[in-house]
N, C-alpha and C positions, 0 to 999 in steps of 0.2 A: 799918276796915269789914270785916266778916267775909265770906268767900266765899259766893256764892249757893248753890252746890252743895258737898257734902262732897268731900274729896279722893279718896275711894274711887271716886267716879263717873267719874274720869278714865280708869279702867281698864275701865269698863262697855262701851264700844263694842267693845273687843277681845274681851271675854268673850262678848258677844252674837254676834260674828262667828265665834268658835271654836265656840260652841254650835250656830249655824246650820249650819256645815260638818259637825259631827258628826251632826247630825240628818239632813242631806241625804245623808251617806254611809250612815247606817243605813237610810233609806228606799230608797236605790238598791240597797243590798245585799239588802234584803228583797224588793223587786220582782224583782231578778235571780234570786233563789233560788226564790221562790214562784210565779213565772209562767214558769218554764222547765221543760223535760222532766226536769231533775235532780230537781225536787220531785215532779212527777207520775209519775216513775219510768218514763216511756215509754222503751222500749229495754232496760230492765233484764232481763238474761238470766243468772242465776247458774248455776254448774256444780253439778249435783245429784249426790248420792252414788251414784245408780244412773242410768245413761243410759237413760231411758225415752223412746221416740219416739212422740209422738202421731200423726205422719205414718203410721207403720206400724199402730198400734193403732186409732186413730179414722178414719184415712184409708183405707189399703189394706184393712184387715180390717173396717172399718165398725162397730166396737164403739160402741154407744150410750153417750153420756156418763154416763148413769145407772147403767151397769154398775159403774163404779168410784166415781163420785160419787153414791152411791145415797141420800144424804140431801137432795139439792138441792131436791126437790119438797115436802119437809115440814119443812125447817129453815131458819133464817136463814143457816146456814153450809153451804157446799158442801164436804163432808168429803173428806179424802184417804183413798184405800183402804188397808186393812191389807195386810200381806204375804200373808195367807191368801187374799185376793181374787186376788192375782197368781198364787198357786200353784194356783188352780183350773185354770189352763191350763198353767202352767209345771212342774207335776208330771209332765207328759208332753212339752211343747214346750220344747226347750233346757234340759232338767232338770239337766244337768251343766255348763252353760255357766258359766265362771268369772266372767263379767260379772254373773251373777245370784246370786253367793255371798252377798251381803249380804241379798238377799231371802229366800233359804233359811234363813239364820241368824235373821232376824227372825221368820219363820214358826215356827221351832222354839223360840225363846226367848221370844217374845212382846214383845220390845223393839222399839219402833217404828223404822222407818227415819228418819233425821234429814233429811227433805226440807227444802229451803230454800224458804220462802214467796215466791212471785213477786208475786201480786196482793194489794195491801194498801191499805186506806184508813186515815186517821188514827184514833187511838183514840176521838176524840170524834165519830166518824161511825158511825151505825147503818145497816146495809144488810141487807135480808132477801131472800135468794135465792128462797125459795119464793113470795113474793108476786109477784115479777117473772116467773119462768118459768111460773107458773100463770095468768098474764095475757098470755101470748103474746110475752114478751121473750126472744129467743134468747140463748144463751151468747155467740154471735159478736158481738153488739152491744157487749158490755163487754170481752170477752177476745180479740176478733179471730179469725181463721181458725186456731184451735188445731189442727184436723185436718190442717193443712199445716205444722206446726212440729215439727221434730225435737227441738229444745230449746225449751221454752215460754218466751216472752218477754212482757214487759209491753207490750201493743200499743196500748192506749187510755189517755188521760190519767186517767180516773176522778176528774177534778177537780170542783169545785162547779159550774162552768160546764157541764161535760160532762153532769152529772146534771140540772141545771135545764133545759138545752136539750130533753131528752127529756120532762121533767115538764111543760113548757109546751106541748109538741106531741107527745104519745105516739103518735099514729096511724101515722106512718111507721116506727115501731120495733116494731109489733105484727105478728104473723103467726099463721096457724092453729095450734092446739095441736099437731097432728100434725107440724108442721114446726119446732117450737122447737129440737129437737135435731138437725135436719138442717142442718149448718153450711154446706152448699153451696147451700141454697135461695135462689132469686132471685125476688123478688116480681114479678108481672106488671105491665104498664104501668098506671098510675093506681090501683094497689092501695091506696095509702095514703088516697086521696080516697074510695074506695068501701068496700072491706072494712075498712081500718084505722079509718076513722071509725065504721063500724058496730060494730066490736069495742069501741071506746071506750064506745059507748052501751049495747050489749047486755051487756057484762061489767061495766058500772058502774065503769069505770076512773077512779079519783079520784087522779090524780097530784098530790099536795099540793105546794105551793110554800112552805108554812109552815116556818119554821126547825125546829119540833119534829118534823117528819117524819124528819129525819136526825140532828138534834142533840138527844139525850135525856139 
């Protein structure tokens, strides 16, 4: 009498067990990576080729963010300033400081300073800076208190959850247009329920939760 099952099925339970273990390990590794600050880059603080202090420039001196990032209101990308922008001041201030040698060289040669990008979302994510800042979303909501950072660090997760939380309820993250670049501004009590809700209505804020809003 022939066997009910082929002989190869004797090894099937073991193969299923090994496959389940490998799958479990893969899922665990994926969750560990994609749901931790390592993936969201929180705390990332690279060493830059030139020691630029936002604490001094944006904090103590009170430079408006738009002086250096002058494309933020009209472009999807918040541009990094050229060395010529730096030299508008540093052709007089600390003009011979050796720490600014690379800035002077860049201004003369036209070769960009190799800044290390700090804030970054995956390539499959589309984010438009101009849409957000022109509708009352301050730099500080996504980048943290940059005006208090000597070395810029990645302060917020910029994860899908982070973005969706704001899109589902934008009112608490909106502020008057003249306060968007005031990183120290603190909203009055009940501001979100009164003015924030009014801004959503008056500015026709349509914070889409559709996949195509960010994934194009």
